[in-house]
N, C-alpha and C positions, 0 to 999 in steps of 0.2 A: 335731303330727300333724294332717293334713288329714282332715276329716270326709268320709265317703263321700257321693256324690251321691245324693239321693233321687229316686225315680221318682214323678211325679205323673200323675194320670189326666185324662181329657177335661174333666170338670166344673171341675176346678181350673184347667186351662189356659184354658178359656173365661172363668172369673172373672178371672184375672190379665191376660188379653190384651184382653178385651172383644170378641173375635171369635166368630162363630157357628161351629158345627161344619163347615158346608159351606165357609166361608171358610178355616178352618184346613186342611182337606184340599186345597183348591185351591192355597193357598200352598205346601203341602208338595210338590205335584206340580210347581209352578213352581220349586221350590228356594229359596223365599224365607221358609221357616219350618222350624224344626228337625224332623227325622224322628222318628217313633215308634220305640220299642224294644220288642220282644216280651218280655213278662214271664211269660207262661204260655201254655198251649194256646189259651186264649180271651181273653187280655188283653194290652193294650199300654199304654204310657205314655211320657212324655217325661222326659228328664233335667231336673231342676229348674234346674241351672246353664244349660242351653241356653235354656230359657224366660226366665230372668232376663236373659241376654244379649240375647235378641230384644226383650224389653220395653224394655231400656235403649236399643237402637238398631235399631228395626224396619227402617228403610230401608237400613241398612248390613249387615244380616245376610245372609249367603249360605252355603249348604251347603258345608262343608269349610273355610271361612275362619273361622267362629266358634270353631272349636276351636284357634285359634292357628296357622293355616296361614300359609304364606309369601307368600300373595297370588297364587300361580300356579294355584290351583284355582278352578273355577267350577262352577255347576250343570250346565252343558253339558259340562264337562271335569273330572269329579270326581277323576280320578287325576292331574291336572296334566300330562297327556301332551303337550299343545300346547307348553307351556313347556320341556319337556325334549327335544323333537325337534331334531335337528341339533346337539346338543352333543357 
């Protein structure tokens, strides 16, 4: 049985990645860093598995592709619409 994915907070993400808070938010906006998940009214965190994948291959990580996508999704086309048009 697979263990559930843990949610980690900003300080832990900074420690694991070596990035500053502002760099993390900039990379999130660019689509080159995993998105946060809302965990309460005032709190957010990241899936530990997303951060681990980013640490393993920061240059290769793209929103949508890190979760085992088929290569048709990008940060500018998160739903993969460009690849399915005209089919």
